[in-house]
C-alpha positions as CSV (number, residue, x, y, z in Angstrom):
1,X,206.8,182.6,78.1
2,X,208.0,186.1,78.8
3,X,206.4,188.6,81.2
4,X,206.3,192.3,80.9
5,X,209.2,194.1,82.6
6,X,206.9,195.8,85.2
7,X,205.5,192.4,86.2
8,X,209.0,190.9,86.5
9,X,209.9,193.8,88.8
10,X,206.7,193.0,90.8
11,X,207.7,189.3,91.1
12,X,211.3,190.2,92.2
13,X,210.2,192.7,94.8
14,X,207.6,190.4,96.2
15,X,210.0,187.5,96.6
16,X,212.8,189.8,98.1
17,X,210.3,191.0,100.7
18,X,209.3,187.5,101.5
19,X,213.0,186.5,102.1
20,X,213.6,189.5,104.2
21,X,210.4,189.3,106.3
22,X,210.7,185.5,106.8
23,X,206.9,185.5,106.8
24,X,204.3,184.1,104.4
25,X,203.0,186.6,101.9
26,X,200.0,186.8,99.6
27,X,199.5,188.8,96.5
28,X,197.2,189.1,93.6
29,X,198.2,190.0,90.1
30,X,196.7,190.0,86.6
31,X,198.4,188.9,83.4
32,X,197.3,188.5,79.9
33,X,197.3,185.2,78.2
34,X,196.1,183.7,75.0
35,X,192.5,183.4,76.5
36,X,192.5,186.9,77.8
37,X,193.2,188.4,81.2
38,X,193.7,186.1,84.1
39,X,193.8,187.0,87.8
40,X,196.0,184.8,90.1
41,X,196.2,184.4,93.8
42,X,200.0,184.1,94.7
43,X,200.8,182.5,98.1
44,X,204.6,182.5,99.2
45,X,205.6,180.4,102.1
46,X,209.3,180.6,103.3
47,X,211.4,177.4,103.9
48,X,214.0,177.6,106.6
49,X,217.5,176.1,107.2
50,X,218.4,174.7,110.6
51,X,219.8,178.0,111.7
52,X,216.5,179.8,110.9
53,X,217.5,181.5,107.7
54,X,215.2,181.4,104.6
55,X,216.7,179.2,102.1
56,X,213.8,179.0,99.6
57,X,210.2,180.1,98.9
58,X,207.3,177.6,98.3
59,X,205.1,179.3,95.7
60,X,201.4,178.5,95.2
61,X,199.4,180.0,92.4
62,X,195.5,179.8,92.1
63,X,193.3,181.1,89.3
64,X,190.8,183.5,90.9
65,X,189.6,185.2,87.8
66,X,186.0,184.0,88.1
67,X,185.9,184.8,91.8
68,X,187.1,188.4,91.2
69,X,184.6,188.9,88.5
70,X,181.8,187.7,90.9
71,X,183.3,190.0,93.6
72,X,183.2,192.9,91.3
73,X,179.7,192.2,90.3
74,X,178.7,191.9,93.9
75,X,180.3,195.2,94.7
76,X,178.6,196.8,91.8
77,X,175.3,195.4,92.9
78,X,175.8,196.6,96.5
79,X,176.8,200.0,95.3
80,X,173.7,200.1,93.1
81,X,171.5,198.9,96.0
82,X,173.0,201.5,98.3
83,X,172.6,204.2,95.7
84,X,169.0,203.1,95.2
85,X,168.3,202.8,98.9
86,X,169.8,206.3,99.6
87,X,167.8,207.8,96.8
88,X,164.5,206.7,98.5
89,X,163.1,209.6,100.6
90,X,161.4,207.1,103.0
91,X,163.4,206.0,106.1
92,X,164.8,202.5,105.7
93,X,166.5,200.6,108.6
94,X,167.2,197.0,109.7
95,X,168.1,195.6,113.1
96,X,169.1,192.3,114.6
97,X,167.1,190.4,117.2
98,X,168.6,192.5,120.0
99,X,167.5,195.8,118.4
100,X,171.0,196.6,117.2
101,X,171.1,198.6,113.9
102,X,172.6,196.6,111.1
103,X,172.2,199.3,108.5
104,X,170.0,202.1,107.2
105,X,169.7,204.5,104.3
106,X,170.8,208.1,104.1
107,X,167.3,209.4,104.8
108,X,167.3,207.6,108.1
109,X,170.8,209.0,108.8
110,X,169.5,212.6,108.1
111,X,166.4,212.0,110.2
112,X,168.4,211.0,113.3
113,X,171.3,213.4,112.7
114,X,174.0,211.0,111.6
115,X,176.4,211.6,108.7
116,X,176.6,208.1,107.4
117,X,175.4,204.6,107.8
118,X,178.7,203.7,109.5
119,X,177.8,206.0,112.4
120,X,174.5,204.1,112.9
121,X,175.6,200.5,112.7
122,X,176.0,199.0,116.1
123,X,173.7,201.5,117.9
124,X,170.3,200.9,119.4
125,X,167.2,203.1,119.7
126,X,168.3,204.0,123.2
127,X,171.4,205.6,121.7
128,X,169.2,207.7,119.3
129,X,166.0,208.6,121.0
130,X,164.6,209.4,124.5
131,X,163.8,206.5,126.8
132,X,160.0,206.7,126.3
133,X,160.3,206.6,122.5
134,X,163.0,203.9,122.6
135,X,160.9,201.7,124.8
136,X,157.9,202.2,122.5
137,X,160.1,201.1,119.5
138,X,161.5,198.1,121.4
139,X,158.0,197.0,122.4
140,X,156.6,197.3,118.9
141,X,159.7,195.4,117.5
142,X,159.2,192.6,120.0
143,X,155.5,192.4,119.3
144,X,156.1,192.1,115.6
145,X,159.0,189.6,116.0
146,X,156.9,187.4,118.3
147,X,154.0,187.3,115.9
148,X,156.3,186.8,112.9
149,X,154.2,188.9,110.6
150,X,154.5,192.4,109.3
151,X,152.9,195.2,111.3
152,X,152.0,198.8,110.6
153,X,151.4,201.7,112.8
154,X,151.6,205.5,113.0
155,X,154.0,207.0,115.4
156,X,155.1,210.5,116.4
157,X,158.9,210.9,116.4
158,X,161.1,213.9,117.1
159,X,163.8,214.3,114.4
160,X,167.3,215.7,114.7
161,X,165.9,219.2,114.1
162,X,163.6,218.9,117.1
163,X,160.5,218.7,114.9
164,X,157.6,216.3,115.8
165,X,157.1,214.1,112.7
166,X,154.3,211.6,112.2
167,X,155.7,208.5,110.6
168,X,153.7,205.7,108.9
169,X,156.0,202.7,109.8
170,X,155.9,199.2,108.4
171,X,158.1,196.6,110.0
172,X,158.6,193.0,108.8
173,X,160.8,190.1,110.0
174,X,163.7,189.0,107.8
175,X,164.9,185.4,107.8
176,X,168.0,183.3,107.2
177,X,168.4,180.4,104.7
178,X,166.7,178.1,107.2
179,X,163.7,180.4,107.5
180,X,164.7,181.5,111.0
181,X,163.9,185.1,112.0
182,X,167.2,186.9,112.5
183,X,166.1,190.5,112.6
184,X,163.7,193.0,111.2
185,X,163.5,195.6,108.4
186,X,161.5,198.7,108.6
187,X,160.4,201.5,106.4
188,X,158.9,204.8,107.6
189,X,157.2,207.5,105.6
190,X,156.7,211.1,106.8
191,X,152.9,211.6,106.7
192,X,152.8,214.8,108.8
193,X,151.7,216.9,105.9
194,X,149.1,214.4,104.8
195,X,147.9,214.2,108.4
196,X,147.6,218.0,108.6
197,X,145.8,218.1,105.3
198,X,143.4,215.4,106.5
199,X,142.8,217.4,109.7
200,X,142.2,220.5,107.7
201,X,139.7,218.7,105.5
202,X,138.0,217.1,108.5
203,X,137.8,220.5,110.1
204,X,136.2,221.9,106.9
205,X,133.8,219.0,106.8
206,X,132.9,219.5,110.4
207,X,132.4,223.2,109.7
208,X,130.3,222.4,106.7
209,X,128.3,219.8,108.7
210,X,127.7,222.5,111.3
211,X,126.3,224.8,108.6
212,X,124.1,221.9,107.4
213,X,122.9,221.1,110.9
214,X,121.8,224.6,111.7
215,X,119.8,224.7,108.4
216,X,116.1,224.6,109.0
217,X,115.6,222.1,106.1
218,X,116.6,218.6,105.7
219,X,119.7,218.0,103.4
220,X,120.1,214.7,101.6
221,X,122.9,213.7,99.2
222,X,122.4,210.6,97.0
223,X,125.1,209.2,94.7
224,X,124.6,207.6,91.3
225,X,124.0,204.2,93.0
226,X,121.0,205.7,94.9
227,X,122.9,205.5,98.2
228,X,122.6,208.2,100.8
229,X,126.0,209.9,101.3
230,X,125.0,212.8,103.5
231,X,122.2,213.6,105.9
232,X,122.1,216.6,108.2
233,X,120.6,216.9,111.6
234,X,117.2,218.1,110.3
235,X,117.0,215.0,108.1
236,X,117.7,212.8,111.0
237,X,115.0,214.6,113.0
238,X,112.4,214.3,110.4
239,X,113.2,210.7,109.4
240,X,113.6,209.6,113.0
241,X,116.9,207.8,112.4
242,X,120.4,208.4,113.6
243,X,122.9,209.6,110.9
244,X,124.6,206.3,110.7
245,X,121.3,204.6,110.1
246,X,120.6,206.9,107.1
247,X,124.0,207.2,105.4
248,X,124.9,204.2,103.4
249,X,121.3,203.1,102.8
250,X,119.5,203.0,99.5
251,X,117.2,206.0,99.5
252,X,114.4,204.5,97.5
253,X,114.3,201.1,99.3
254,X,114.4,202.6,102.8
255,X,112.8,206.0,102.8
256,X,110.3,206.2,99.9
257,X,106.8,204.6,100.2
258,X,106.6,201.6,97.9
259,X,103.8,203.1,95.8
260,X,105.9,206.2,95.0
261,X,109.2,204.5,94.3
262,X,108.8,204.2,90.5
263,X,107.7,207.8,90.1
264,X,110.4,209.3,92.4
265,X,113.1,207.1,90.7
266,X,112.2,208.6,87.4
267,X,112.7,212.1,88.8
268,X,116.1,211.0,90.1
269,X,117.0,209.6,86.7
270,X,116.1,212.9,85.0
271,X,118.2,214.8,87.5
272,X,121.2,212.6,86.9
273,X,121.0,213.5,83.2
274,X,121.5,217.1,84.1
275,X,117.9,218.2,83.3
276,X,117.4,219.6,86.8
277,X,115.4,222.6,85.5
278,X,112.6,220.2,84.6
279,X,112.4,218.9,88.2
280,X,114.3,221.4,90.2
281,X,111.3,221.6,92.6
282,X,109.4,218.4,93.5
283,X,107.1,217.2,96.2
284,X,106.9,213.6,97.4
285,X,106.2,211.6,100.6
286,X,108.9,209.9,102.7
287,X,108.6,207.2,105.3
288,X,109.9,207.8,108.8
289,X,111.3,205.2,111.2
290,X,107.9,205.0,112.9
291,X,106.2,204.2,109.6
292,X,104.6,207.6,109.4
293,X,104.6,209.3,106.0
294,X,105.7,213.0,105.7
295,X,105.3,215.2,102.7
296,X,108.5,216.9,101.6
297,X,109.0,219.7,99.2
298,X,112.4,219.3,97.5
299,X,114.8,221.7,95.9
300,X,117.3,219.6,93.8
301,X,120.7,220.3,92.4
302,X,123.4,218.0,90.9
303,X,126.8,217.2,92.3
304,X,129.7,217.1,89.8
305,X,133.3,215.9,90.0
306,X,136.3,217.7,88.7
307,X,135.7,216.6,85.2
308,X,132.1,218.0,85.3
309,X,130.4,214.6,85.4
310,X,127.3,214.3,87.5
311,X,128.1,211.9,90.5
312,X,125.0,212.5,92.6
313,X,122.1,214.8,93.7
314,X,122.0,217.2,96.6
315,X,118.4,217.9,97.8
316,X,117.1,220.3,100.4
317,X,113.7,219.5,101.7
318,X,111.0,221.2,103.8
319,X,108.5,219.2,105.7
320,X,105.1,220.6,104.5
321,X,103.0,217.8,106.0
322,X,101.3,220.1,108.5
323,X,100.9,222.8,105.8
324,X,99.2,220.3,103.5
325,X,96.9,219.1,106.3
326,X,96.0,222.7,107.1
327,X,95.3,223.4,103.4
328,X,93.2,220.3,103.2
329,X,91.3,221.3,106.4
330,X,90.8,224.8,105.0
331,X,89.6,223.4,101.7
332,X,87.3,221.0,103.6
333,X,86.0,223.8,105.8
334,X,85.3,226.0,102.7
335,X,83.5,223.1,101.0
336,X,81.5,222.4,104.1
337,X,80.7,226.1,104.4
338,X,79.6,226.2,100.8
339,X,77.4,223.2,101.3
340,X,76.0,224.7,104.5
341,X,75.2,227.9,102.7
342,X,73.4,226.0,99.9
343,X,71.4,224.0,102.5
344,X,70.5,227.1,104.4
345,X,69.4,228.7,101.2
346,X,67.0,226.0,100.1
347,X,65.8,224.7,103.5
348,X,63.3,227.5,104.1
349,X,61.6,227.2,100.8
350,X,61.8,223.4,100.9
351,X,60.2,223.2,104.3
352,X,57.5,225.6,103.2
353,X,56.6,223.3,100.3
354,X,56.6,220.3,102.6
355,X,54.3,222.2,105.0
356,X,52.0,223.0,102.2
357,X,51.9,219.4,101.0
358,X,51.3,218.1,104.6
359,X,48.6,220.7,105.2
360,X,46.8,219.8,102.0
361,X,46.9,216.1,102.9
362,X,45.4,217.0,106.3
363,X,42.6,218.9,104.7
364,X,41.9,216.1,102.3
365,X,41.8,213.7,105.2
366,X,39.2,215.9,107.0
367,X,36.9,215.8,104.0
368,X,37.6,212.2,103.1
369,X,34.8,210.4,104.9
370,X,34.8,206.7,105.2
371,X,37.5,205.6,102.8
372,X,40.1,203.7,104.8
373,X,42.2,202.5,101.9
374,X,42.7,206.0,100.6
375,X,43.3,207.3,104.2
376,X,46.1,204.8,104.6
377,X,47.8,205.9,101.4
378,X,47.5,209.6,102.4
379,X,48.9,208.7,105.8
380,X,51.9,207.2,104.0
381,X,52.4,210.3,101.9
382,X,52.3,212.4,105.0
383,X,54.9,210.2,106.7
384,X,57.2,210.7,103.7
385,X,56.7,214.4,104.1
386,X,57.9,214.3,107.7
387,X,60.8,212.0,106.7
388,X,61.8,214.6,104.1
389,X,61.5,217.3,106.8
390,X,63.7,215.2,109.1
391,X,66.3,214.9,106.3
392,X,66.3,218.7,106.0
393,X,66.7,219.0,109.7
394,X,69.7,216.7,109.5
395,X,71.1,218.9,106.7
396,X,70.5,222.0,108.8
397,X,72.3,220.3,111.7
398,X,75.2,219.6,109.4
399,X,75.2,223.2,108.2
400,X,74.7,224.4,111.8
401,X,71.8,226.5,110.8
402,X,69.4,225.1,113.4
403,X,69.6,226.4,116.9
404,X,70.3,223.6,119.3
405,X,69.2,223.5,122.9
406,X,72.1,222.3,125.1
407,X,71.8,221.2,128.7
408,X,74.2,219.7,131.3
409,X,74.3,216.0,130.8
410,X,76.3,213.3,132.6
411,X,77.8,211.9,129.4
412,X,79.0,208.7,131.1
413,X,75.4,207.8,132.2
414,X,74.0,208.9,128.9
415,X,76.3,206.7,126.9
416,X,75.6,203.7,129.1
417,X,71.8,204.2,128.4
418,X,72.3,204.9,124.7
419,X,74.3,201.7,124.3
420,X,71.5,199.6,125.7
421,X,69.3,200.7,122.8
422,X,72.2,200.5,120.2
423,X,73.0,196.9,121.1
424,X,69.5,195.8,120.1
425,X,70.5,196.4,116.5
426,X,73.8,194.6,116.7
427,X,73.8,191.0,115.2
428,X,74.7,188.3,117.7
429,X,77.8,187.3,115.6
430,X,79.5,190.6,116.3
431,X,81.6,190.8,119.5
432,X,80.5,194.0,121.1
433,X,82.6,195.3,124.0
434,X,82.3,198.5,125.9
435,X,84.6,200.3,128.4
436,X,82.8,203.3,129.9
437,X,84.6,205.2,132.6
438,X,83.0,205.7,136.0
439,X,84.0,209.4,136.1
440,X,81.1,211.8,136.0
441,X,81.9,213.5,132.7
442,X,79.5,216.4,132.4
443,X,79.0,218.1,129.1
444,X,76.7,220.7,127.5
445,X,74.8,218.5,125.1
446,X,71.6,217.9,123.2
447,X,70.2,214.5,123.9
448,X,68.7,214.0,120.5
449,X,71.8,214.9,118.6
450,X,74.0,212.8,121.0
451,X,71.8,209.8,120.4
452,X,72.1,210.3,116.7
453,X,75.9,210.6,116.9
454,X,76.2,207.3,118.8
455,X,73.6,205.4,116.7
456,X,75.1,206.6,113.4
457,X,78.6,205.7,114.3
458,X,77.6,202.3,115.7
459,X,75.5,201.5,112.7
460,X,78.4,202.4,110.4
461,X,80.6,200.1,112.4
462,X,78.0,197.4,112.1
463,X,77.7,197.7,108.3
464,X,81.5,197.9,107.9
465,X,81.9,194.5,109.6
466,X,79.3,192.7,107.4
467,X,80.9,189.7,105.9
468,X,84.0,190.0,108.1
469,X,85.4,186.9,109.9
470,X,85.2,187.4,113.7
471,X,83.7,190.9,113.5
472,X,84.2,193.1,116.5
473,X,83.1,196.6,117.7
474,X,84.7,198.3,120.7
475,X,83.2,201.3,122.4
476,X,85.0,203.3,125.0
477,X,84.6,206.5,126.9
478,X,87.2,208.2,129.0
479,X,88.5,211.6,130.2
480,X,90.9,213.1,127.7
481,X,93.4,215.8,128.6
482,X,94.8,217.3,125.3
483,X,98.6,217.1,124.7
484,X,100.7,219.2,122.4
485,X,100.3,216.8,119.5
486,X,96.5,217.0,119.8
487,X,96.5,220.8,120.1
488,X,98.8,221.1,117.1
489,X,96.8,218.7,115.0
490,X,93.5,220.6,115.6
491,X,95.2,224.1,115.7
492,X,93.8,224.7,119.2
493,X,95.5,227.0,121.6
494,X,96.2,225.5,125.0
495,X,93.3,226.5,127.2
496,X,93.2,223.8,129.9
497,X,90.0,222.4,128.6
498,X,89.4,218.7,129.1
499,X,87.3,216.5,126.9
500,X,85.1,213.4,127.0
501,X,86.6,211.0,124.4
502,X,84.1,208.6,122.9
503,X,85.8,206.0,120.7
504,X,84.1,203.6,118.3
505,X,86.4,201.0,116.8
506,X,85.6,198.2,114.3
507,X,87.7,195.6,112.4
508,X,85.6,195.9,109.3
509,X,86.3,196.7,105.7
510,X,88.0,200.1,106.3
511,X,88.0,203.2,104.1
512,X,90.4,204.0,101.3
513,X,92.8,206.8,102.2
514,X,91.6,208.9,99.2
515,X,88.0,208.8,100.4
516,X,88.6,209.8,104.0
517,X,88.4,213.5,103.2
518,X,84.9,213.1,101.7
519,X,83.2,211.0,104.3
520,X,81.5,213.9,106.2
521,X,80.1,215.4,103.0
522,X,76.3,215.2,102.6
523,X,75.1,212.4,100.3
524,X,78.6,210.9,100.1
525,X,78.5,207.1,100.8
526,X,80.6,204.1,100.1
527,X,77.7,201.8,100.7
528,X,75.7,200.0,97.9
529,X,72.8,201.9,96.4
530,X,69.8,201.7,98.6
531,X,71.8,200.9,101.8
532,X,72.6,204.4,102.8
533,X,71.6,208.1,102.3
534,X,75.0,209.5,102.8
535,X,73.7,211.8,105.6
536,X,74.7,209.8,108.6
537,X,78.3,211.0,109.0
538,X,77.4,214.5,107.7
539,X,74.9,214.7,110.6
540,X,77.5,213.4,113.0
541,X,79.9,216.1,111.9
542,X,77.3,218.8,112.2
543,X,76.2,217.7,115.6
544,X,79.7,217.5,116.9
545,X,80.3,221.0,115.6
546,X,77.2,222.2,117.4
547,X,78.6,220.8,120.6
548,X,82.0,222.7,119.9
549,X,83.6,219.3,119.7
550,X,86.1,217.5,117.4
551,X,86.2,214.3,115.5
552,X,89.1,212.2,114.3
553,X,89.0,209.2,112.0
554,X,91.7,206.7,111.3
555,X,91.1,203.8,108.9
556,X,93.1,201.1,107.1
557,X,91.6,199.3,104.1
558,X,90.6,195.8,105.0
559,X,91.7,196.3,108.6
560,X,89.1,198.6,110.3
561,X,88.2,202.1,111.3
562,X,88.4,204.2,114.4
563,X,86.3,207.3,115.2
564,X,87.2,209.4,118.2
565,X,84.7,212.1,119.2
566,X,85.9,214.8,121.6
567,X,83.2,216.8,123.5
568,X,84.4,219.6,125.8
569,X,83.6,219.1,129.5
570,X,81.8,221.8,131.3
571,X,84.3,224.1,133.1
572,X,82.2,223.8,136.2
573,X,82.4,220.0,136.0
574,X,86.1,220.1,135.5
575,X,86.6,222.4,138.4
576,X,84.5,220.1,140.6
577,X,86.4,217.1,139.3
578,X,89.8,218.5,139.8
579,X,89.5,221.1,142.5
580,X,86.3,221.5,144.4
581,X,85.6,217.8,144.5
582,X,89.0,216.2,144.2
583,X,89.3,212.4,144.3
584,X,90.7,211.2,147.6
585,X,94.4,210.3,147.6
586,X,94.9,206.6,148.5
587,X,98.1,205.9,150.3
588,X,100.4,202.9,149.6
589,X,101.5,200.2,151.9
590,X,105.2,200.3,151.2
591,X,105.0,198.4,147.9
592,X,107.9,198.8,145.4
593,X,107.0,200.3,142.1
594,X,109.4,200.3,139.1
595,X,109.0,203.4,136.9
596,X,110.5,204.0,133.5
597,X,110.4,207.3,131.6
598,X,113.1,208.9,129.3
599,X,112.1,212.4,130.6
600,X,114.2,212.8,133.8
601,X,111.9,215.6,135.1
602,X,108.8,213.5,134.7
603,X,110.6,210.5,136.2
604,X,111.8,212.4,139.2
605,X,108.4,214.1,139.9
606,X,106.6,210.8,139.5
607,X,109.0,209.2,141.9
608,X,108.5,211.9,144.5
609,X,104.7,211.7,144.2
610,X,104.8,207.9,144.7
611,X,107.3,208.1,147.6
612,X,105.2,210.8,149.2
613,X,102.1,208.5,149.3
614,X,103.9,205.6,150.8
615,X,105.5,203.6,148.0
616,X,109.1,202.7,147.3
617,X,110.4,203.6,143.9
618,X,113.0,202.2,141.4
619,X,113.8,204.5,138.5
620,X,114.8,203.6,134.9
621,X,115.4,205.9,132.0
622,X,114.3,203.4,129.3
623,X,113.0,199.9,128.7
624,X,116.4,198.2,128.7
625,X,117.3,199.7,132.1
626,X,113.9,198.8,133.5
627,X,114.6,195.1,132.6
628,X,118.0,195.1,134.3
629,X,116.5,196.7,137.4
630,X,113.7,194.2,137.5
631,X,116.2,191.3,137.3
632,X,117.8,192.6,140.5
633,X,114.6,193.4,142.4
634,X,112.0,191.1,140.8
635,X,110.8,189.8,144.2
636,X,110.3,193.3,145.5
637,X,108.6,194.9,142.4
638,X,104.8,194.9,142.7
639,X,103.9,197.2,139.8
640,X,105.3,198.8,136.7
641,X,104.6,202.3,135.6
642,X,106.0,202.6,132.0
643,X,106.2,205.4,129.5
644,X,104.9,204.1,126.2
645,X,107.4,205.7,123.9
646,X,111.1,205.7,124.9
647,X,114.4,205.4,123.0
648,X,115.7,202.0,122.3
649,X,112.8,200.1,123.9
650,X,109.4,201.4,124.8
651,X,107.1,200.5,127.6
652,X,105.0,197.8,125.9
653,X,108.0,195.8,124.8
654,X,109.7,196.2,128.2
655,X,106.5,195.0,130.0
656,X,106.2,192.0,127.7
657,X,109.8,190.9,128.4
658,X,109.5,191.5,132.2
659,X,106.3,189.5,132.3
660,X,108.2,186.4,131.0
661,X,109.6,186.3,134.6
662,X,106.5,187.5,136.4
663,X,103.4,187.0,134.2
664,X,100.9,188.5,136.7
665,X,102.8,191.7,137.3
666,X,100.4,194.6,136.9
667,X,101.3,197.5,134.5
668,X,100.2,201.1,134.3
669,X,101.1,202.7,131.0
670,X,101.7,206.5,131.1
671,X,101.1,208.3,127.7
672,X,100.6,211.7,126.4
673,X,99.2,210.7,123.1
674,X,98.4,207.2,121.8
675,X,98.1,208.4,118.1
676,X,98.7,205.0,116.5
677,X,96.6,203.0,118.9
678,X,99.6,201.0,120.0
679,X,98.0,200.3,123.4
680,X,94.7,198.7,122.2
681,X,95.9,195.2,121.8
682,X,98.2,195.3,124.9
683,X,95.3,196.5,127.1
684,X,92.9,194.0,125.6
685,X,95.2,191.1,126.2
686,X,96.5,191.6,129.7
687,X,94.2,194.0,131.5
688,X,96.8,196.8,131.9
689,X,95.7,200.4,132.5
690,X,96.6,203.7,130.9
691,X,96.9,207.0,132.6
692,X,97.1,210.1,130.4
693,X,99.7,212.8,131.0
694,X,99.3,215.1,132.9
695,X,97.4,213.5,135.7
696,X,96.5,214.3,139.3
697,X,98.0,212.5,142.2
698,X,94.5,211.4,143.3
699,X,93.9,209.8,140.0
700,X,97.3,208.2,140.0
701,X,96.9,206.9,143.5
702,X,93.5,205.4,142.7
703,X,94.7,203.6,139.6
704,X,97.9,202.3,141.3
705,X,95.8,201.0,144.2
706,X,93.3,199.3,141.9
707,X,96.0,197.5,140.0
708,X,97.8,196.4,143.2
709,X,94.6,195.2,144.8
710,X,93.6,193.0,141.9
């Protein structure tokens, strides 16, 4: 077959060159045949004569058409991959096991100040970065290669322009055909702007949170799933939880009383429909961490996304619990005053009529002669008149219209005597316990009214326990020094006055919450018809008012009731008790006392007081720390003095845990206000004592000595 002239010239030139060079030669050429173009690999090997001259050429032709096509395809693929790799703005690089760069994309070249990939291949990080940064990269590479799995981290890197850039870098191992790791590939993305944006957003959020936190109202945001997404500092303060204990919780499951959940949810559903004008302002109770209910007045608004869809509710709430209580007390006072005015208005005329009836009966009796049967009936009528007069007297006491003669009375002695009489009317199945302090609590009192106060309250407790399994009545009397909570509750200015606190506690039927506000009203009773006049508690209320005292009542349905009567001590008696006739300080004998109080000032002062009277002191700032201290000094510790309410763990729980190691260890609880009666069971079970804050050193030393000498 014939070849084109240019191909023939190529053959001739190639062979001539091979003859002249006397060396093997290799060429590729393409020719067109019946089946299309064919690429051949042409190998020329010279053959030599004995004298070394080339006498002939050994030619070897091989069809490499397919190979060339594959090679071209590979080149095209590589070119495409390189173009694709270089078009990616992220930095791409790969290294061998020794950290030597095998390649990179153009973005990586630009970042490190190299013109092309060829300038990077063969270099290491130590050729491109400072030693600290290069060591960081090398350690991260080694860590990833040792684990054999991809790793991701953020890293600040200085680029060729001297700018600090934050890179989000992902590195992964690459393997050979035998699955052996032979190097790594990495990709880094510049997230500096994103980081700066995030910081700016975070700064704005912190600024917004600051504004929320300085707000005097609680702020709560709830999403459409009813989950809390925001709570400001005031919300945490009112609810009693840390922020992370509120955010993420279901608002209705965690913070709304069970009986109110359905109603409050319906309000939430209305708000989520956009009808906020219907319920823009709303009031409902919430439950705090301590279990206390607080009344919150809400102002509600919806939260919308960019499309305008409602995605949640933002509510600002004011705690109006104290305001509501004051309103209720004001309403109650007005009602009592109205009743008192009514009673005062009719008492005079009513007593005149009773006097007339009684006088008439007396006249009839004088003229009656010997008619004993009729005389008995008249005597009965006269007795009823005096009973009616006594009822009026009780009403007048309630209305504080009668003048009451007061005299100095040792209330402790009086209560002891009164209880002897009261116990006569207590059935034998009722466990009756009394704890009357030995202090000479002197009050200005009226013996008759005080007797009625005690008898009425004990009789009420007796009736309340009727039909109760294991009925129990507890009576206690102690010195009470008002704390801030007490003064705030009763709207009293701090005046230094102390009180005698008489407590009557039963485990009877209890009183419904809705009825508590009515129990001191005349003729109001929860007893069956014929079993009560409804004047007992009204008389108690009036008598206490006549003594310038106070009364608190706490009751739980089916669990029991507690009445606390506070009668002011005579100032003279207080002065004698605290100043003129102080209790003698009793010194210690070097015993070790462990004290725990979260108030550092109280803790330090108490420690100094105890140290000054001969004790050694260990200090803890909460229950957990007290336990750890006790573990280290359990053989030395002779007494615990624990604050009742402390963060994380209070005194009662700490004492219980410590007593698992030393059951007989005496405990003195220090408390400012035992509002929820948390100490009743603890004291009843283990004989611990309570000292009210503030206290004198004499009282403290006496109570400490009594506990240590048991």
